[in-house]
mmCIF entry with sequence, helices, sheets and N, C-alpha, C, O atoms, coordinates in Angstrom:
data_MODEL
# 
_entry.id   MODEL 
# 
_entity.id                         1 
_entity.type                       polymer 
_entity.pdbx_number_of_molecules   1 
# 
_entity_poly.entity_id                      1 
_entity_poly.type                           'polypeptide(L)' 
_entity_poly.nstd_linkage                   no 
_entity_poly.nstd_monomer                   no 
_entity_poly.pdbx_seq_one_letter_code       MESYWERDKPIYPTGQIELQNHGNTLWFKNVYVKELPRGTNG 
_entity_poly.pdbx_seq_one_letter_code_can   MESYWERDKPIYPTGQIELQNHGNTLWFKNVYVKELPRGTNG 
_entity_poly.pdbx_strand_id                 A 
# 
loop_
_entity_poly_seq.entity_id 
_entity_poly_seq.num 
_entity_poly_seq.mon_id 
_entity_poly_seq.hetero 
1 1  MET n 
1 2  GLU n 
1 3  SER n 
1 4  TYR n 
1 5  TRP n 
1 6  GLU n 
1 7  ARG n 
1 8  ASP n 
1 9  LYS n 
1 10 PRO n 
1 11 ILE n 
1 12 TYR n 
1 13 PRO n 
1 14 THR n 
1 15 GLY n 
1 16 GLN n 
1 17 ILE n 
1 18 GLU n 
1 19 LEU n 
1 20 GLN n 
1 21 ASN n 
1 22 HIS n 
1 23 GLY n 
1 24 ASN n 
1 25 THR n 
1 26 LEU n 
1 27 TRP n 
1 28 PHE n 
1 29 LYS n 
1 30 ASN n 
1 31 VAL n 
1 32 TYR n 
1 33 VAL n 
1 34 LYS n 
1 35 GLU n 
1 36 LEU n 
1 37 PRO n 
1 38 ARG n 
1 39 GLY n 
1 40 THR n 
1 41 ASN n 
1 42 GLY n 
# 
_struct_asym.id          A 
_struct_asym.entity_id   1 
# 
loop_
_atom_site.group_PDB 
_atom_site.id 
_atom_site.type_symbol 
_atom_site.label_atom_id 
_atom_site.label_alt_id 
_atom_site.label_comp_id 
_atom_site.label_asym_id 
_atom_site.label_entity_id 
_atom_site.label_seq_id 
_atom_site.pdbx_PDB_ins_code 
_atom_site.Cartn_x 
_atom_site.Cartn_y 
_atom_site.Cartn_z 
_atom_site.occupancy 
_atom_site.B_iso_or_equiv 
_atom_site.pdbx_formal_charge 
_atom_site.auth_seq_id 
_atom_site.auth_comp_id 
_atom_site.auth_asym_id 
_atom_site.auth_atom_id 
_atom_site.pdbx_PDB_model_num 
ATOM 1   N N  . MET A 1 1  ? 8.245   -14.025 11.036 1.00 0.00 ? 1  MET A N  1 
ATOM 2   C CA . MET A 1 1  ? 7.094   -13.209 10.734 1.00 0.00 ? 1  MET A CA 1 
ATOM 3   C C  . MET A 1 1  ? 6.916   -13.156 9.199  1.00 0.00 ? 1  MET A C  1 
ATOM 4   O O  . MET A 1 1  ? 7.901   -13.225 8.463  1.00 0.00 ? 1  MET A O  1 
ATOM 5   N N  . GLU A 1 2  ? 5.707   -13.039 8.733  1.00 0.00 ? 2  GLU A N  1 
ATOM 6   C CA . GLU A 1 2  ? 5.445   -13.028 7.326  1.00 0.00 ? 2  GLU A CA 1 
ATOM 7   C C  . GLU A 1 2  ? 4.470   -11.906 6.981  1.00 0.00 ? 2  GLU A C  1 
ATOM 8   O O  . GLU A 1 2  ? 3.791   -11.365 7.853  1.00 0.00 ? 2  GLU A O  1 
ATOM 9   N N  . SER A 1 3  ? 4.416   -11.573 5.725  1.00 0.00 ? 3  SER A N  1 
ATOM 10  C CA . SER A 1 3  ? 3.450   -10.601 5.241  1.00 0.00 ? 3  SER A CA 1 
ATOM 11  C C  . SER A 1 3  ? 2.105   -11.337 5.102  1.00 0.00 ? 3  SER A C  1 
ATOM 12  O O  . SER A 1 3  ? 1.937   -12.178 4.219  1.00 0.00 ? 3  SER A O  1 
ATOM 13  N N  . TYR A 1 4  ? 1.184   -11.017 5.958  1.00 0.00 ? 4  TYR A N  1 
ATOM 14  C CA . TYR A 1 4  ? -0.063  -11.759 6.003  1.00 0.00 ? 4  TYR A CA 1 
ATOM 15  C C  . TYR A 1 4  ? -0.896  -11.619 4.716  1.00 0.00 ? 4  TYR A C  1 
ATOM 16  O O  . TYR A 1 4  ? -1.474  -12.590 4.227  1.00 0.00 ? 4  TYR A O  1 
ATOM 17  N N  . TRP A 1 5  ? -0.944  -10.379 4.179  1.00 0.00 ? 5  TRP A N  1 
ATOM 18  C CA . TRP A 1 5  ? -1.808  -10.130 3.016  1.00 0.00 ? 5  TRP A CA 1 
ATOM 19  C C  . TRP A 1 5  ? -1.123  -10.421 1.713  1.00 0.00 ? 5  TRP A C  1 
ATOM 20  O O  . TRP A 1 5  ? -1.771  -10.852 0.759  1.00 0.00 ? 5  TRP A O  1 
ATOM 21  N N  . GLU A 1 6  ? 0.165   -10.202 1.641  1.00 0.00 ? 6  GLU A N  1 
ATOM 22  C CA . GLU A 1 6  ? 0.906   -10.470 0.387  1.00 0.00 ? 6  GLU A CA 1 
ATOM 23  C C  . GLU A 1 6  ? 2.078   -11.410 0.720  1.00 0.00 ? 6  GLU A C  1 
ATOM 24  O O  . GLU A 1 6  ? 3.215   -10.973 0.897  1.00 0.00 ? 6  GLU A O  1 
ATOM 25  N N  . ARG A 1 7  ? 1.776   -12.659 0.797  1.00 0.00 ? 7  ARG A N  1 
ATOM 26  C CA . ARG A 1 7  ? 2.737   -13.645 1.242  1.00 0.00 ? 7  ARG A CA 1 
ATOM 27  C C  . ARG A 1 7  ? 3.948   -13.798 0.333  1.00 0.00 ? 7  ARG A C  1 
ATOM 28  O O  . ARG A 1 7  ? 4.980   -14.320 0.754  1.00 0.00 ? 7  ARG A O  1 
ATOM 29  N N  . ASP A 1 8  ? 3.829   -13.351 -0.892 1.00 0.00 ? 8  ASP A N  1 
ATOM 30  C CA . ASP A 1 8  ? 4.967   -13.458 -1.816 1.00 0.00 ? 8  ASP A CA 1 
ATOM 31  C C  . ASP A 1 8  ? 5.918   -12.275 -1.703 1.00 0.00 ? 8  ASP A C  1 
ATOM 32  O O  . ASP A 1 8  ? 6.935   -12.225 -2.394 1.00 0.00 ? 8  ASP A O  1 
ATOM 33  N N  . LYS A 1 9  ? 5.582   -11.299 -0.814 1.00 0.00 ? 9  LYS A N  1 
ATOM 34  C CA . LYS A 1 9  ? 6.445   -10.119 -0.603 1.00 0.00 ? 9  LYS A CA 1 
ATOM 35  C C  . LYS A 1 9  ? 6.999   -10.139 0.815  1.00 0.00 ? 9  LYS A C  1 
ATOM 36  O O  . LYS A 1 9  ? 6.339   -10.619 1.737  1.00 0.00 ? 9  LYS A O  1 
ATOM 37  N N  . PRO A 1 10 ? 8.241   -9.605  0.994  1.00 0.00 ? 10 PRO A N  1 
ATOM 38  C CA . PRO A 1 10 ? 8.824   -9.549  2.343  1.00 0.00 ? 10 PRO A CA 1 
ATOM 39  C C  . PRO A 1 10 ? 8.129   -8.513  3.211  1.00 0.00 ? 10 PRO A C  1 
ATOM 40  O O  . PRO A 1 10 ? 7.372   -7.675  2.723  1.00 0.00 ? 10 PRO A O  1 
ATOM 41  N N  . ILE A 1 11 ? 8.400   -8.588  4.501  1.00 0.00 ? 11 ILE A N  1 
ATOM 42  C CA . ILE A 1 11 ? 7.906   -7.576  5.466  1.00 0.00 ? 11 ILE A CA 1 
ATOM 43  C C  . ILE A 1 11 ? 8.527   -6.227  5.109  1.00 0.00 ? 11 ILE A C  1 
ATOM 44  O O  . ILE A 1 11 ? 9.710   -6.155  4.777  1.00 0.00 ? 11 ILE A O  1 
ATOM 45  N N  . TYR A 1 12 ? 7.726   -5.154  5.177  1.00 0.00 ? 12 TYR A N  1 
ATOM 46  C CA . TYR A 1 12 ? 8.238   -3.879  4.908  1.00 0.00 ? 12 TYR A CA 1 
ATOM 47  C C  . TYR A 1 12 ? 9.208   -3.443  6.002  1.00 0.00 ? 12 TYR A C  1 
ATOM 48  O O  . TYR A 1 12 ? 8.896   -3.581  7.185  1.00 0.00 ? 12 TYR A O  1 
ATOM 49  N N  . PRO A 1 13 ? 10.390  -2.914  5.628  1.00 0.00 ? 13 PRO A N  1 
ATOM 50  C CA . PRO A 1 13 ? 11.385  -2.490  6.649  1.00 0.00 ? 13 PRO A CA 1 
ATOM 51  C C  . PRO A 1 13 ? 10.989  -1.268  7.416  1.00 0.00 ? 13 PRO A C  1 
ATOM 52  O O  . PRO A 1 13 ? 11.440  -1.080  8.546  1.00 0.00 ? 13 PRO A O  1 
ATOM 53  N N  . THR A 1 14 ? 10.149  -0.415  6.835  1.00 0.00 ? 14 THR A N  1 
ATOM 54  C CA . THR A 1 14 ? 9.689   0.824   7.540  1.00 0.00 ? 14 THR A CA 1 
ATOM 55  C C  . THR A 1 14 ? 8.209   1.013   7.213  1.00 0.00 ? 14 THR A C  1 
ATOM 56  O O  . THR A 1 14 ? 7.668   0.414   6.283  1.00 0.00 ? 14 THR A O  1 
ATOM 57  N N  . GLY A 1 15 ? 7.591   1.854   8.000  1.00 0.00 ? 15 GLY A N  1 
ATOM 58  C CA . GLY A 1 15 ? 6.172   2.150   7.712  1.00 0.00 ? 15 GLY A CA 1 
ATOM 59  C C  . GLY A 1 15 ? 5.388   2.229   9.000  1.00 0.00 ? 15 GLY A C  1 
ATOM 60  O O  . GLY A 1 15 ? 5.969   2.285   10.083 1.00 0.00 ? 15 GLY A O  1 
ATOM 61  N N  . GLN A 1 16 ? 4.084   2.234   8.893  1.00 0.00 ? 16 GLN A N  1 
ATOM 62  C CA . GLN A 1 16 ? 3.226   2.391   10.044 1.00 0.00 ? 16 GLN A CA 1 
ATOM 63  C C  . GLN A 1 16 ? 3.193   1.141   10.912 1.00 0.00 ? 16 GLN A C  1 
ATOM 64  O O  . GLN A 1 16 ? 3.458   0.031   10.450 1.00 0.00 ? 16 GLN A O  1 
ATOM 65  N N  . ILE A 1 17 ? 2.862   1.351   12.173 1.00 0.00 ? 17 ILE A N  1 
ATOM 66  C CA . ILE A 1 17 ? 2.644   0.283   13.119 1.00 0.00 ? 17 ILE A CA 1 
ATOM 67  C C  . ILE A 1 17 ? 1.162   0.239   13.380 1.00 0.00 ? 17 ILE A C  1 
ATOM 68  O O  . ILE A 1 17 ? 0.544   1.269   13.650 1.00 0.00 ? 17 ILE A O  1 
ATOM 69  N N  . GLU A 1 18 ? 0.586   -0.936  13.304 1.00 0.00 ? 18 GLU A N  1 
ATOM 70  C CA . GLU A 1 18 ? -0.858  -1.063  13.522 1.00 0.00 ? 18 GLU A CA 1 
ATOM 71  C C  . GLU A 1 18 ? -1.108  -1.958  14.749 1.00 0.00 ? 18 GLU A C  1 
ATOM 72  O O  . GLU A 1 18 ? -0.528  -3.036  14.886 1.00 0.00 ? 18 GLU A O  1 
ATOM 73  N N  . LEU A 1 19 ? -1.978  -1.478  15.619 1.00 0.00 ? 19 LEU A N  1 
ATOM 74  C CA . LEU A 1 19 ? -2.431  -2.282  16.760 1.00 0.00 ? 19 LEU A CA 1 
ATOM 75  C C  . LEU A 1 19 ? -3.850  -2.751  16.445 1.00 0.00 ? 19 LEU A C  1 
ATOM 76  O O  . LEU A 1 19 ? -4.696  -1.962  16.024 1.00 0.00 ? 19 LEU A O  1 
ATOM 77  N N  . GLN A 1 20 ? -4.098  -4.037  16.653 1.00 0.00 ? 20 GLN A N  1 
ATOM 78  C CA . GLN A 1 20 ? -5.390  -4.532  16.260 1.00 0.00 ? 20 GLN A CA 1 
ATOM 79  C C  . GLN A 1 20 ? -6.081  -5.244  17.376 1.00 0.00 ? 20 GLN A C  1 
ATOM 80  O O  . GLN A 1 20 ? -5.457  -5.588  18.380 1.00 0.00 ? 20 GLN A O  1 
ATOM 81  N N  . ASN A 1 21 ? -7.360  -5.472  17.222 1.00 0.00 ? 21 ASN A N  1 
ATOM 82  C CA . ASN A 1 21 ? -8.226  -6.109  18.170 1.00 0.00 ? 21 ASN A CA 1 
ATOM 83  C C  . ASN A 1 21 ? -9.103  -7.102  17.435 1.00 0.00 ? 21 ASN A C  1 
ATOM 84  O O  . ASN A 1 21 ? -9.417  -6.911  16.260 1.00 0.00 ? 21 ASN A O  1 
ATOM 85  N N  . HIS A 1 22 ? -9.501  -8.166  18.123 1.00 0.00 ? 22 HIS A N  1 
ATOM 86  C CA . HIS A 1 22 ? -10.347 -9.159  17.462 1.00 0.00 ? 22 HIS A CA 1 
ATOM 87  C C  . HIS A 1 22 ? -11.708 -9.269  18.123 1.00 0.00 ? 22 HIS A C  1 
ATOM 88  O O  . HIS A 1 22 ? -12.192 -10.373 18.372 1.00 0.00 ? 22 HIS A O  1 
ATOM 89  N N  . GLY A 1 23 ? -12.339 -8.110  18.414 1.00 0.00 ? 23 GLY A N  1 
ATOM 90  C CA . GLY A 1 23 ? -13.710 -8.116  18.899 1.00 0.00 ? 23 GLY A CA 1 
ATOM 91  C C  . GLY A 1 23 ? -13.928 -7.947  20.363 1.00 0.00 ? 23 GLY A C  1 
ATOM 92  O O  . GLY A 1 23 ? -15.045 -7.658  20.791 1.00 0.00 ? 23 GLY A O  1 
ATOM 93  N N  . ASN A 1 24 ? -12.871 -8.122  21.169 1.00 0.00 ? 24 ASN A N  1 
ATOM 94  C CA . ASN A 1 24 ? -13.021 -7.951  22.624 1.00 0.00 ? 24 ASN A CA 1 
ATOM 95  C C  . ASN A 1 24 ? -12.702 -6.537  23.009 1.00 0.00 ? 24 ASN A C  1 
ATOM 96  O O  . ASN A 1 24 ? -12.065 -5.820  22.237 1.00 0.00 ? 24 ASN A O  1 
ATOM 97  N N  . THR A 1 25 ? -13.124 -6.111  24.181 1.00 0.00 ? 25 THR A N  1 
ATOM 98  C CA . THR A 1 25 ? -12.788 -4.788  24.722 1.00 0.00 ? 25 THR A CA 1 
ATOM 99  C C  . THR A 1 25 ? -11.271 -4.733  24.896 1.00 0.00 ? 25 THR A C  1 
ATOM 100 O O  . THR A 1 25 ? -10.664 -5.642  25.463 1.00 0.00 ? 25 THR A O  1 
ATOM 101 N N  . LEU A 1 26 ? -10.691 -3.682  24.413 1.00 0.00 ? 26 LEU A N  1 
ATOM 102 C CA . LEU A 1 26 ? -9.234  -3.578  24.468 1.00 0.00 ? 26 LEU A CA 1 
ATOM 103 C C  . LEU A 1 26 ? -8.841  -2.107  24.587 1.00 0.00 ? 26 LEU A C  1 
ATOM 104 O O  . LEU A 1 26 ? -9.394  -1.248  23.900 1.00 0.00 ? 26 LEU A O  1 
ATOM 105 N N  . TRP A 1 27 ? -7.888  -1.830  25.459 1.00 0.00 ? 27 TRP A N  1 
ATOM 106 C CA . TRP A 1 27 ? -7.375  -0.451  25.611 1.00 0.00 ? 27 TRP A CA 1 
ATOM 107 C C  . TRP A 1 27 ? -5.875  -0.478  25.445 1.00 0.00 ? 27 TRP A C  1 
ATOM 108 O O  . TRP A 1 27 ? -5.220  -1.457  25.803 1.00 0.00 ? 27 TRP A O  1 
ATOM 109 N N  . PHE A 1 28 ? -5.332  0.589   24.906 1.00 0.00 ? 28 PHE A N  1 
ATOM 110 C CA . PHE A 1 28 ? -3.886  0.769   24.833 1.00 0.00 ? 28 PHE A CA 1 
ATOM 111 C C  . PHE A 1 28 ? -3.571  1.998   25.672 1.00 0.00 ? 28 PHE A C  1 
ATOM 112 O O  . PHE A 1 28 ? -4.237  3.025   25.539 1.00 0.00 ? 28 PHE A O  1 
ATOM 113 N N  . LYS A 1 29 ? -2.580  1.909   26.521 1.00 0.00 ? 29 LYS A N  1 
ATOM 114 C CA . LYS A 1 29 ? -2.204  3.016   27.384 1.00 0.00 ? 29 LYS A CA 1 
ATOM 115 C C  . LYS A 1 29 ? -0.681  3.094   27.476 1.00 0.00 ? 29 LYS A C  1 
ATOM 116 O O  . LYS A 1 29 ? -0.003  2.085   27.666 1.00 0.00 ? 29 LYS A O  1 
ATOM 117 N N  . ASN A 1 30 ? -0.164  4.306   27.336 1.00 0.00 ? 30 ASN A N  1 
ATOM 118 C CA . ASN A 1 30 ? 1.246   4.559   27.454 1.00 0.00 ? 30 ASN A CA 1 
ATOM 119 C C  . ASN A 1 30 ? 2.044   3.697   26.497 1.00 0.00 ? 30 ASN A C  1 
ATOM 120 O O  . ASN A 1 30 ? 2.968   2.998   26.913 1.00 0.00 ? 30 ASN A O  1 
ATOM 121 N N  . VAL A 1 31 ? 1.708   3.737   25.258 1.00 0.00 ? 31 VAL A N  1 
ATOM 122 C CA . VAL A 1 31 ? 2.407   3.015   24.210 1.00 0.00 ? 31 VAL A CA 1 
ATOM 123 C C  . VAL A 1 31 ? 3.565   3.886   23.727 1.00 0.00 ? 31 VAL A C  1 
ATOM 124 O O  . VAL A 1 31 ? 3.365   5.021   23.296 1.00 0.00 ? 31 VAL A O  1 
ATOM 125 N N  . TYR A 1 32 ? 4.763   3.345   23.804 1.00 0.00 ? 32 TYR A N  1 
ATOM 126 C CA . TYR A 1 32 ? 5.991   4.061   23.368 1.00 0.00 ? 32 TYR A CA 1 
ATOM 127 C C  . TYR A 1 32 ? 6.624   3.297   22.251 1.00 0.00 ? 32 TYR A C  1 
ATOM 128 O O  . TYR A 1 32 ? 6.672   2.067   22.274 1.00 0.00 ? 32 TYR A O  1 
ATOM 129 N N  . VAL A 1 33 ? 7.110   4.013   21.276 1.00 0.00 ? 33 VAL A N  1 
ATOM 130 C CA . VAL A 1 33 ? 7.789   3.401   20.111 1.00 0.00 ? 33 VAL A CA 1 
ATOM 131 C C  . VAL A 1 33 ? 9.179   4.004   20.061 1.00 0.00 ? 33 VAL A C  1 
ATOM 132 O O  . VAL A 1 33 ? 9.347   5.223   20.104 1.00 0.00 ? 33 VAL A O  1 
ATOM 133 N N  . LYS A 1 34 ? 10.163  3.138   19.970 1.00 0.00 ? 34 LYS A N  1 
ATOM 134 C CA . LYS A 1 34 ? 11.548  3.559   19.839 1.00 0.00 ? 34 LYS A CA 1 
ATOM 135 C C  . LYS A 1 34 ? 12.119  3.044   18.556 1.00 0.00 ? 34 LYS A C  1 
ATOM 136 O O  . LYS A 1 34 ? 12.055  1.847   18.277 1.00 0.00 ? 34 LYS A O  1 
ATOM 137 N N  . GLU A 1 35 ? 12.680  3.934   17.767 1.00 0.00 ? 35 GLU A N  1 
ATOM 138 C CA . GLU A 1 35 ? 13.330  3.525   16.509 1.00 0.00 ? 35 GLU A CA 1 
ATOM 139 C C  . GLU A 1 35 ? 14.653  2.833   16.848 1.00 0.00 ? 35 GLU A C  1 
ATOM 140 O O  . GLU A 1 35 ? 15.456  3.359   17.619 1.00 0.00 ? 35 GLU A O  1 
ATOM 141 N N  . LEU A 1 36 ? 14.871  1.660   16.269 1.00 0.00 ? 36 LEU A N  1 
ATOM 142 C CA . LEU A 1 36 ? 16.083  0.923   16.474 1.00 0.00 ? 36 LEU A CA 1 
ATOM 143 C C  . LEU A 1 36 ? 16.986  1.156   15.290 1.00 0.00 ? 36 LEU A C  1 
ATOM 144 O O  . LEU A 1 36 ? 16.520  1.301   14.160 1.00 0.00 ? 36 LEU A O  1 
ATOM 145 N N  . PRO A 1 37 ? 18.301  1.191   15.550 1.00 0.00 ? 37 PRO A N  1 
ATOM 146 C CA . PRO A 1 37 ? 19.211  1.377   14.437 1.00 0.00 ? 37 PRO A CA 1 
ATOM 147 C C  . PRO A 1 37 ? 19.151  0.196   13.454 1.00 0.00 ? 37 PRO A C  1 
ATOM 148 O O  . PRO A 1 37 ? 19.040  -0.964  13.850 1.00 0.00 ? 37 PRO A O  1 
ATOM 149 N N  . ARG A 1 38 ? 19.228  0.526   12.197 1.00 0.00 ? 38 ARG A N  1 
ATOM 150 C CA . ARG A 1 38 ? 19.187  -0.514  11.197 1.00 0.00 ? 38 ARG A CA 1 
ATOM 151 C C  . ARG A 1 38 ? 20.618  -1.031  10.979 1.00 0.00 ? 38 ARG A C  1 
ATOM 152 O O  . ARG A 1 38 ? 21.559  -0.246  10.856 1.00 0.00 ? 38 ARG A O  1 
ATOM 153 N N  . GLY A 1 39 ? 20.761  -2.317  10.936 1.00 0.00 ? 39 GLY A N  1 
ATOM 154 C CA . GLY A 1 39 ? 22.052  -2.893  10.795 1.00 0.00 ? 39 GLY A CA 1 
ATOM 155 C C  . GLY A 1 39 ? 21.989  -4.156  9.911  1.00 0.00 ? 39 GLY A C  1 
ATOM 156 O O  . GLY A 1 39 ? 20.955  -4.478  9.326  1.00 0.00 ? 39 GLY A O  1 
ATOM 157 N N  . THR A 1 40 ? 23.057  -4.809  9.844  1.00 0.00 ? 40 THR A N  1 
ATOM 158 C CA . THR A 1 40 ? 23.066  -6.068  9.058  1.00 0.00 ? 40 THR A CA 1 
ATOM 159 C C  . THR A 1 40 ? 22.783  -7.237  9.969  1.00 0.00 ? 40 THR A C  1 
ATOM 160 O O  . THR A 1 40 ? 23.089  -7.190  11.160 1.00 0.00 ? 40 THR A O  1 
ATOM 161 N N  . ASN A 1 41 ? 22.215  -8.262  9.432  1.00 0.00 ? 41 ASN A N  1 
ATOM 162 C CA . ASN A 1 41 ? 21.960  -9.473  10.202 1.00 0.00 ? 41 ASN A CA 1 
ATOM 163 C C  . ASN A 1 41 ? 23.205  -10.327 10.123 1.00 0.00 ? 41 ASN A C  1 
ATOM 164 O O  . ASN A 1 41 ? 23.793  -10.514 9.058  1.00 0.00 ? 41 ASN A O  1 
ATOM 165 N N  . GLY A 1 42 ? 23.589  -10.837 11.268 1.00 0.00 ? 42 GLY A N  1 
ATOM 166 C CA . GLY A 1 42 ? 24.760  -11.764 11.284 1.00 0.00 ? 42 GLY A CA 1 
ATOM 167 C C  . GLY A 1 42 ? 25.741  -11.278 12.184 1.00 0.00 ? 42 GLY A C  1 
ATOM 168 O O  . GLY A 1 42 ? 26.792  -11.899 12.347 1.00 0.00 ? 42 GLY A O  1 
# 
């Protein structure tokens, strides 16, 4: 995954989650978000 708008910067580790649509009818229902523990890669 890459930072679409600022390609020279890494993905932000925390922040808002955005759901998007590209012009078609779209509904979101029962969306749940669970915070995952942060750990090291490897």
